[in-house]
Phi, psi and omega in degrees: 000327183262011175057040178293123184284323184199137179245130171254112182270127179275099176264206185201153173294349178300337180299332183280337187065216177280138185294132171276327175216148182235138358286158183275119173275171182292344177263013174300139180300148173286109183247021183291146178228010180240167185292322180300310179299325179296322179293325180290320178297315181294323179290324175299318179296324178292321176302313181296321179293320178294325177295316181292318185279316188243000180075027180301125179275104184215159161223156179245144179244124179260095183289139170278211182279100182274137178218165173142181181305145177076001170294140179297110185281349184240012182295154181299326181238051181287168184287171183295326184293311176301324180297315180296317181295321178299315182295318179296316180296332179264013178056039178255150178291156176265118181251114183266130174285134183079203183263002178084002182276346179301133191234146183223173179249109183260130180230135181293143184299327179295321176294317180298318180296319180296325177294325176299317180296317179298322179294322178297321183278344183291157176264357182286146184224148174059045178222157179240144184227141171286142175239098182200191180254340186080004181263133182266124179229122178283156178297324178299313180289329175298315179300314181298319181295315181294318179299318179294319180293327179277352180056047180243168176246042183297135179282137178246126179227173185231149175215151181295151173295149169287150185298332182264009180276112183295338182295337182293345179282340185258108181254334180213133175208088183232132189269155163270134182253008186298316185289318179293327177292318182289310187276318186261352184061034182269133173217130183292153182256320188261124169292164179301319181298313181290325177294321178293322177301317179296317180294316180298319178295318178297317179299319181296317181291327182288338178278325185291000000 
């Protein structure tokens, strides 16, 4: 009715749940077990249904763990990176749930935004793409990297997950970037180290 030329739907890697195989391609089974992922799966299905019924011109982007400047650093469900940086800045120890081996694909927000633009300009329709780096980083190594970048001697310790903590179900979530590279010509620019440096600098400037 509103003559929308093209829709980019913001989905999530949550649709995959815990990886059955790594890296996860776009045809990886939906292994999600939480409500957030369920809403993303149902919304993807609605996009496809609108395309079939009304010819909606859309593509969906399944973001991995996005981080970077302007992320709400105080949100109730903020990401792991702002949480770690807050604890270091407040001289608190870093307490990792589980053994720290759980691994994710972290992508800088600037790269994620650029992928959105590429998706808007693309001619592909009715397809979903991973938005990530394809690089696997464990939470343990993430903590060590952030501590080194902050030049602190923050203590890192571990504690078991609570039984009702849904995060304990996710041990690996790393994307395959082949399809987004092929169709959208997307390639990430920022390594995790450089992206974190940018974020730390932004946080410092936003406080001053």
